[in-house]
N, CA, C and O atoms as a printed pandas DataFrame, in Angstrom:
     atom_number atom_name residue_name chain_id  residue_number  x_coord  y_coord  z_coord
0              1         N          UNK        A               1   17.102  -16.723   -4.726
1              2        CA          UNK        A               1   17.272  -17.859   -6.086
2              3         C          UNK        A               1   18.293  -17.484   -7.023
3              4         O          UNK        A               1   18.609  -16.392   -7.497
4              5         N          UNK        A               2   18.754  -18.700   -7.184
5              6        CA          UNK        A               2   19.950  -18.550   -8.281
6              7         C          UNK        A               2   19.462  -17.853   -9.714
7              8         O          UNK        A               2   18.315  -17.754  -10.151
8              9         N          UNK        A               3   21.156  -17.246  -10.499
9             10        CA          UNK        A               3   21.042  -16.493  -11.294
10            11         C          UNK        A               3   20.386  -17.417  -12.161
11            12         O          UNK        A               3   19.235  -17.196  -12.538
12            13         N          UNK        A               4   21.133  -18.614  -12.569
13            14        CA          UNK        A               4   20.731  -19.222  -13.695
14            15         C          UNK        A               4   18.927  -19.883  -13.598
15            16         O          UNK        A               4   18.220  -19.889  -14.606
16            17         N          UNK        A               5   18.526  -20.284  -12.520
17            18        CA          UNK        A               5   16.978  -20.324  -12.136
18            19         C          UNK        A               5   16.038  -19.691  -12.500
19            20         O          UNK        A               5   14.896  -20.064  -12.769
20            21         N          UNK        A               6   16.629  -18.419  -12.524
21            22        CA          UNK        A               6   15.974  -17.282  -12.408
22            23         C          UNK        A               6   15.503  -17.287  -13.702
23            24         O          UNK        A               6   14.328  -17.487  -14.007
24            25         N          UNK        A               7   16.665  -17.006  -14.684
25            26        CA          UNK        A               7   16.435  -16.731  -15.917
26            27         C          UNK        A               7   15.712  -17.512  -16.617
27            28         O          UNK        A               7   15.012  -17.129  -17.554
28            29         N          UNK        A               8   15.864  -19.248  -16.038
29            30        CA          UNK        A               8   14.870  -20.040  -16.872
30            31         C          UNK        A               8   13.273  -19.852  -16.151
31            32         O          UNK        A               8   12.446  -19.274  -16.856
32            33         N          UNK        A               9   12.889  -20.265  -14.949
33            34        CA          UNK        A               9   11.470  -20.082  -14.640
34            35         C          UNK        A               9   10.962  -18.813  -14.941
35            36         O          UNK        A               9    9.764  -18.677  -14.693
36            37         N          UNK        A              10   11.799  -17.434  -15.607
37            38        CA          UNK        A              10   10.826  -16.108  -15.697
38            39         C          UNK        A              10   10.858  -15.956  -17.010
39            40         O          UNK        A              10   10.362  -14.986  -17.584
40            41         N          UNK        A              11   11.620  -17.191  -17.748
41            42        CA          UNK        A              11   11.125  -17.338  -19.208
42            43         C          UNK        A              11   12.116  -16.520  -19.903
43            44         O          UNK        A              11   11.874  -16.158  -21.054
44            45         N          UNK        A              12   13.023  -16.247  -19.423
45            46        CA          UNK        A              12   13.717  -15.105  -20.110
46            47         C          UNK        A              12   14.781  -16.005  -21.035
47            48         O          UNK        A              12   14.892  -15.512  -22.158
48            49         N          UNK        A              13   15.515  -17.092  -20.855
49            50        CA          UNK        A              13   16.257  -17.819  -21.362
50            51         C          UNK        A              13   15.567  -19.383  -21.170
51            52         O          UNK        A              13   15.267  -19.968  -20.129
52            53         N          UNK        A              14   15.446  -19.791  -22.517
53            54        CA          UNK        A              14   14.479  -21.537  -22.387
54            55         C          UNK        A              14   14.490  -22.424  -21.444
55            56         O          UNK        A              14   13.671  -22.883  -20.648
56            57         N          UNK        A              15   16.142  -22.648  -21.824
57            58        CA          UNK        A              15   16.797  -23.886  -20.773
58            59         C          UNK        A              15   17.561  -23.633  -19.919
59            60         O          UNK        A              15   18.433  -22.894  -20.375
60            61         N          UNK        A              16   17.762  -23.932  -18.533
61            62        CA          UNK        A              16   18.649  -23.791  -17.507
62            63         C          UNK        A              16   20.093  -23.627  -18.238
63            64         O          UNK        A              16   20.562  -22.493  -18.329
64            65         N          UNK        A              17   20.778  -24.700  -18.742
65            66        CA          UNK        A              17   21.783  -25.151  -19.014
66            67         C          UNK        A              17   22.375  -24.057  -20.089
67            68         O          UNK        A              17   23.560  -24.163  -20.406
68            69         N          UNK        A              18   21.727  -23.210  -20.545
69            70        CA          UNK        A              18   22.045  -21.964  -21.884
70            71         C          UNK        A              18   21.930  -20.990  -20.614
71            72         O          UNK        A              18   23.097  -20.672  -20.385
72            73         N          UNK        A              19   21.368  -20.562  -19.976
73            74        CA          UNK        A              19   21.510  -19.731  -18.979
74            75         C          UNK        A              19   22.879  -19.852  -17.855
75            76         O          UNK        A              19   23.451  -18.908  -17.312
76            77         N          UNK        A              20   23.160  -21.219  -17.723
77            78        CA          UNK        A              20   24.316  -21.608  -17.210
78            79         C          UNK        A              20   25.390  -21.250  -17.960
79            80         O          UNK        A              20   26.382  -20.747  -17.434
80            81         N          UNK        A              21   25.304  -21.466  -19.222
81            82        CA          UNK        A              21   26.619  -21.159  -20.185
82            83         C          UNK        A              21   26.472  -19.632  -20.382
83            84         O          UNK        A              21   27.490  -19.011  -20.690
84            85         N          UNK        A              22   25.565  -19.115  -20.267
85            86        CA          UNK        A              22   26.058  -17.563  -20.859
86            87         C          UNK        A              22   26.681  -16.587  -19.536
87            88         O          UNK        A              22   27.289  -15.517  -19.570
88            89         N          UNK        A              23   26.233  -17.482  -18.331
89            90        CA          UNK        A              23   26.880  -16.834  -16.849
90            91         C          UNK        A              23   28.040  -17.196  -16.856
91            92         O          UNK        A              23   28.887  -16.303  -16.814
92            93         N          UNK        A              24   28.407  -18.348  -16.900
93            94        CA          UNK        A              24   29.853  -18.678  -16.977
94            95         C          UNK        A              24   30.716  -17.838  -18.577
95            96         O          UNK        A              24   31.935  -17.711  -18.466
96            97         N          UNK        A              25   30.318  -17.522  -19.411
97            98        CA          UNK        A              25   30.779  -17.040  -20.644
98            99         C          UNK        A              25   31.202  -15.503  -20.018
99           100         O          UNK        A              25   32.072  -14.814  -20.550
100          101         N          UNK        A              26   30.368  -15.039  -18.677
101          102        CA          UNK        A              26   30.868  -13.555  -18.590
102          103         C          UNK        A              26   29.793  -12.629  -19.247
103          104         O          UNK        A              26   30.000  -11.423  -19.385
104          105         N          UNK        A              27   28.268  -13.434  -19.772
105          106        CA          UNK        A              27   27.399  -12.334  -20.686
106          107         C          UNK        A              27   26.615  -11.999  -19.933
107          108         O          UNK        A              27   25.669  -11.347  -20.374
108          109         N          UNK        A              28   26.672  -12.290  -18.551
109          110        CA          UNK        A              28   25.480  -11.892  -17.944
110          111         C          UNK        A              28   25.835  -11.014  -16.966
111          112         O          UNK        A              28   26.846  -11.423  -16.394
112          113         N          UNK        A              29   25.339   -9.730  -16.423
113          114        CA          UNK        A              29   25.881   -8.728  -15.328
114          115         C          UNK        A              29   24.701   -8.011  -14.334
115          116         O          UNK        A              29   24.083   -6.966  -14.535
116          117         N          UNK        A              30   24.631   -8.794  -13.385
117          118        CA          UNK        A              30   24.036   -8.333  -12.570
118          119         C          UNK        A              30   24.272   -6.615  -11.548
119          120         O          UNK        A              30   25.352   -6.433  -10.986
120          121         N          UNK        A              31   23.453   -5.829  -11.478
121          122        CA          UNK        A              31   23.915   -4.405  -11.108
122          123         C          UNK        A              31   25.701   -4.021  -11.433
123          124         O          UNK        A              31   26.495   -3.675  -10.558
124          125         N          UNK        A              32   25.991   -4.178  -12.762
125          126        CA          UNK        A              32   26.730   -3.595  -13.275
126          127         C          UNK        A              32   27.998   -4.575  -12.914
127          128         O          UNK        A              32   29.096   -4.022  -12.865
128          129         N          UNK        A              33   27.954   -5.553  -12.736
129          130        CA          UNK        A              33   28.813   -6.719  -12.140
130          131         C          UNK        A              33   28.467   -7.724  -13.281
131          132         O          UNK        A              33   27.388   -7.924  -13.839
132          133         N          UNK        A              34   29.738   -8.324  -13.478
133          134        CA          UNK        A              34   29.434   -9.891  -14.244
134          135         C          UNK        A              34   29.022  -10.737  -13.107
135          136         O          UNK        A              34   29.492  -10.631  -11.974
136          137         N          UNK        A              35   27.953  -11.735  -13.536
137          138        CA          UNK        A              35   28.136  -12.542  -12.232
138          139         C          UNK        A              35   27.606  -14.610  -12.986
139          140         O          UNK        A              35   27.252  -15.204  -14.004
140          141         N          UNK        A              36   27.923  -14.809  -11.596
141          142        CA          UNK        A              36   28.010  -16.030  -12.186
142          143         C          UNK        A              36   26.658  -16.881  -12.126
143          144         O          UNK        A              36   25.797  -16.543  -11.314
144          145         N          UNK        A              37   26.453  -17.964  -12.956
145          146        CA          UNK        A              37   25.220  -18.585  -12.201
146          147         C          UNK        A              37   24.788  -19.084  -10.850
147          148         O          UNK        A              37   23.649  -19.537  -10.732
148          149         N          UNK        A              38   25.430  -19.047  -10.042
149          150        CA          UNK        A              38   24.888  -19.431   -8.502
150          151         C          UNK        A              38   24.681  -17.932   -7.445
151          152         O          UNK        A              38   24.270  -17.816   -6.290
152          153         N          UNK        A              39   25.166  -16.937   -8.438
153          154        CA          UNK        A              39   24.460  -15.268   -7.940
154          155         C          UNK        A              39   23.008  -15.476   -7.407
155          156         O          UNK        A              39   22.074  -15.925   -8.073
156          157         N          UNK        A              40   22.948  -14.948   -5.668
157          158        CA          UNK        A              40   21.080  -14.888   -5.481
158          159         C          UNK        A              40   20.976  -13.749   -5.988
159          160         O          UNK        A              40   21.711  -12.792   -5.746
160          161         N          UNK        A              41   20.190  -13.773   -6.616
161          162        CA          UNK        A              41   19.255  -12.821   -7.326
162          163         C          UNK        A              41   18.140  -12.377   -6.127
163          164         O          UNK        A              41   17.324  -13.154   -5.632
164          165         N          UNK        A              42   18.255  -11.330   -5.871
165          166        CA          UNK        A              42   17.014  -10.766   -5.424
166          167         C          UNK        A              42   16.346   -9.403   -5.833
167          168         O          UNK        A              42   16.947   -8.699   -6.644
168          169         N          UNK        A              43   14.860   -8.891   -5.206
169          170        CA          UNK        A              43   14.113   -7.857   -5.745
170          171         C          UNK        A              43   14.757   -6.842   -5.733
171          172         O          UNK        A              43   15.405   -6.362   -4.803
172          173         N          UNK        A              44   14.543   -6.306   -7.214
173          174        CA          UNK        A              44   15.355   -4.762   -7.539
174          175         C          UNK        A              44   16.534   -5.112   -8.065
175          176         O          UNK        A              44   16.856   -4.207   -8.834
176          177         N          UNK        A              45   17.290   -5.895   -8.054
177          178        CA          UNK        A              45   18.526   -5.864   -9.054
178          179         C          UNK        A              45   18.281   -6.035  -10.138
179          180         O          UNK        A              45   17.340   -6.793  -10.374
180          181         N          UNK        A              46   18.969   -5.448  -11.205
181          182        CA          UNK        A              46   19.116   -5.334  -12.265
182          183         C          UNK        A              46   20.117   -5.884  -13.204
183          184         O          UNK        A              46   21.313   -5.596  -13.156
184          185         N          UNK        A              47   19.411   -6.936  -14.328
185          186        CA          UNK        A              47   20.233   -8.023  -14.955
186          187         C          UNK        A              47   20.180   -7.894  -15.993
187          188         O          UNK        A              47   19.047   -8.074  -16.440
188          189         N          UNK        A              48   21.191   -7.551  -16.953
189          190        CA          UNK        A              48   21.536   -7.572  -18.274
190          191         C          UNK        A              48   22.397   -8.638  -18.952
191          192         O          UNK        A              48   23.564   -8.915  -18.675
192          193         N          UNK        A              49   21.452   -9.306  -20.090
193          194        CA          UNK        A              49   21.987  -10.232  -20.655
194          195         C          UNK        A              49   22.197   -9.623  -22.051
195          196         O          UNK        A              49   21.567   -8.770  -22.675
196          197         N          UNK        A              50   23.597  -10.548  -22.411
197          198        CA          UNK        A              50   24.097  -10.253  -23.981
198          199         C          UNK        A              50   23.985  -11.432  -24.401
199          200         O          UNK        A              50   24.450  -12.304  -23.666
200          201         N          UNK        A              51   23.419  -11.807  -25.551
201          202        CA          UNK        A              51   23.114  -12.735  -26.339
202          203         C          UNK        A              51   23.434  -12.473  -27.933
203          204         O          UNK        A              51   22.497  -12.419  -28.728
204          205         N          UNK        A              52   25.382  -12.241  -28.552
205          206        CA          UNK        A              52   25.122  -11.680  -30.196
206          207         C          UNK        A              52   25.641  -10.571  -29.932
207          208         O          UNK        A              52   26.707  -10.442  -29.330
208          209         N          UNK        A              53   24.704   -9.350  -30.496
209          210        CA          UNK        A              53   24.813   -8.320  -30.420
210          211         C          UNK        A              53   23.980   -7.632  -29.829
211          212         O          UNK        A              53   24.126   -6.432  -29.596
212          213         N          UNK        A              54   22.454   -8.698  -29.340
213          214        CA          UNK        A              54   21.573   -8.094  -28.676
214          215         C          UNK        A              54   21.804   -7.670  -27.034
215          216         O          UNK        A              54   22.468   -8.561  -26.503
216          217         N          UNK        A              55   21.536   -6.828  -26.286
217          218        CA          UNK        A              55   21.493   -6.541  -25.310
218          219         C          UNK        A              55   20.602   -6.190  -24.521
219          220         O          UNK        A              55   20.347   -4.990  -24.623
220          221         N          UNK        A              56   19.693   -7.024  -23.360
221          222        CA          UNK        A              56   18.384   -6.631  -22.730
222          223         C          UNK        A              56   18.904   -6.452  -21.379
223          224         O          UNK        A              56   19.927   -6.893  -20.853
224          225         N          UNK        A              57   18.102   -5.811  -20.998
225          226        CA          UNK        A              57   18.312   -5.396  -19.525
226          227         C          UNK        A              57   16.511   -5.557  -18.879
227          228         O          UNK        A              57   15.447   -5.237  -19.409
228          229         N          UNK        A              58   16.753   -6.055  -17.828
229          230        CA          UNK        A              58   15.496   -6.385  -16.654
230          231         C          UNK        A              58   15.740   -6.111  -15.270
231          232         O          UNK        A              58   16.767   -6.284  -14.614
232          233         N          UNK        A              59   14.712   -5.690  -14.964
233          234        CA          UNK        A              59   14.382   -5.329  -12.992
234          235         C          UNK        A              59   13.623   -6.500  -12.392
235          236         O          UNK        A              59   12.447   -6.812  -12.583
236          237         N          UNK        A              60   14.315   -6.942  -11.815
237          238        CA          UNK        A              60   13.803   -8.024  -11.108
238          239         C          UNK        A              60   12.778   -7.718  -10.123
239          240         O          UNK        A              60   13.082   -7.004   -9.167
240          241         N          UNK        A              61   11.417   -8.248  -10.264
241          242        CA          UNK        A              61   10.166   -7.800   -9.685
242          243         C          UNK        A              61    9.451   -8.401   -8.709
243          244         O          UNK        A              61    8.666   -7.753   -8.017
244          245         N          UNK        A              62    9.749  -10.393   -8.470
245          246        CA          UNK        A              62    9.642  -10.815   -7.703
246          247         C          UNK        A              62   10.468  -11.997   -8.270
247          248         O          UNK        A              62   10.822  -12.102   -9.444
248          249         N          UNK        A              63   10.804  -13.148   -6.954
249          250        CA          UNK        A              63   11.580  -14.513   -7.116
250          251         C          UNK        A              63   10.657  -15.565   -6.712
251          252         O          UNK        A              63   10.688  -15.988   -5.557
252          253         N          UNK        A              64    9.454  -16.233   -7.978
253          254        CA          UNK        A              64    8.599  -17.195   -7.363
254          255         C          UNK        A              64    9.410  -18.387   -7.940
255          256         O          UNK        A              64    9.893  -18.193   -9.056
256          257         N          UNK        A              65    9.612  -19.479   -7.409
257          258        CA          UNK        A              65   10.239  -20.877   -7.365
258          259         C          UNK        A              65    9.307  -21.671   -8.711
259          260         O          UNK        A              65    9.605  -22.344   -9.698
260          261         N          UNK        A              66    8.213  -21.219   -8.174
261          262        CA          UNK        A              66    7.268  -22.099   -9.563
262          263         C          UNK        A              66    6.546  -21.506  -10.033
263          264         O          UNK        A              66    5.518  -22.181   -9.993
264          265         N          UNK        A              67    6.238  -20.103  -10.769
265          266        CA          UNK        A              67    5.579  -19.836  -11.253
266          267         C          UNK        A              67    5.047  -20.300  -12.765
267          268         O          UNK        A              67    5.810  -20.758  -13.614
268          269         N          UNK        A              68    3.234  -20.057  -13.018
269          270        CA          UNK        A              68    2.692  -20.187  -13.918
270          271         C          UNK        A              68    3.140  -19.255  -14.904
271          272         O          UNK        A              68    3.979  -18.405  -14.607
272          273         N          UNK        A              69    2.558  -19.356  -16.283
273          274        CA          UNK        A              69    2.605  -18.822  -17.488
274          275         C          UNK        A              69    2.652  -17.138  -17.086
275          276         O          UNK        A              69    3.611  -16.380  -17.229
276          277         N          UNK        A              70    1.720  -16.921  -16.711
277          278        CA          UNK        A              70    1.143  -15.524  -16.721
278          279         C          UNK        A              70    2.162  -14.673  -15.196
279          280         O          UNK        A              70    2.495  -13.489  -15.231
280          281         N          UNK        A              71    2.440  -15.502  -14.157
281          282        CA          UNK        A              71    3.006  -15.046  -13.338
282          283         C          UNK        A              71    4.656  -14.998  -13.595
283          284         O          UNK        A              71    5.475  -14.277  -13.025
284          285         N          UNK        A              72    4.890  -16.036  -14.681
285          286        CA          UNK        A              72    6.385  -15.996  -15.458
286          287         C          UNK        A              72    6.761  -14.157  -16.287
287          288         O          UNK        A              72    7.825  -13.600  -16.559
288          289         N          UNK        A              73    5.824  -13.881  -16.389
289          290        CA          UNK        A              73    6.121  -12.525  -17.052
290          291         C          UNK        A              73    5.234  -11.296  -16.055
291          292         O          UNK        A              73    4.604  -10.287  -16.375
292          293         N          UNK        A              74    5.477  -11.810  -14.997
293          294        CA          UNK        A              74    5.533  -10.386  -13.695
294          295         C          UNK        A              74    6.407  -10.455  -13.040
295          296         O          UNK        A              74    6.387   -9.789  -12.005
296          297         N          UNK        A              75    7.800  -11.458  -13.408
297          298        CA          UNK        A              75    9.183  -11.603  -12.617
298          299         C          UNK        A              75    9.620  -10.686  -12.873
299          300         O          UNK        A              75   10.231  -10.352  -11.858
300          301         N          UNK        A              76    9.797   -9.713  -13.849
301          302        CA          UNK        A              76   10.811   -8.731  -14.624
302          303         C          UNK        A              76    9.985   -7.694  -14.921
303          304         O          UNK        A              76    8.760   -7.797  -14.976
304          305         N          UNK        A              77   10.725   -6.504  -15.152
305          306        CA          UNK        A              77   10.074   -5.722  -15.851
306          307         C          UNK        A              77   11.454   -5.244  -17.181
307          308         O          UNK        A              77   12.576   -5.039  -16.717
308          309         N          UNK        A              78   11.306   -5.134  -18.385
309          310        CA          UNK        A              78   12.058   -4.995  -19.447
310          311         C          UNK        A              78   12.499   -3.105  -18.709
311          312         O          UNK        A              78   11.853   -2.228  -18.135
312          313         N          UNK        A              79   13.743   -3.253  -19.115
313          314        CA          UNK        A              79   14.381   -1.263  -18.627
314          315         C          UNK        A              79   15.007   -1.081  -20.096
315          316         O          UNK        A              79   15.559   -0.025  -20.405
């Protein structure tokens, strides 16, 4: 699953366009490396999102294409 889509469907970021802008701006890293929006996210990856001064880290637990509200919360674990 694409990184920008993962951020949107897991409800870490509200809109995919915002997730895309964050990736293009170099504010999203996967496994310690800056990643583009098209990066393929896999289970076990560590995603770090920087918005302003806030830095959040997440571990990818699953990549479901169309999760429900409850399933979206189970797609990642905050590190």
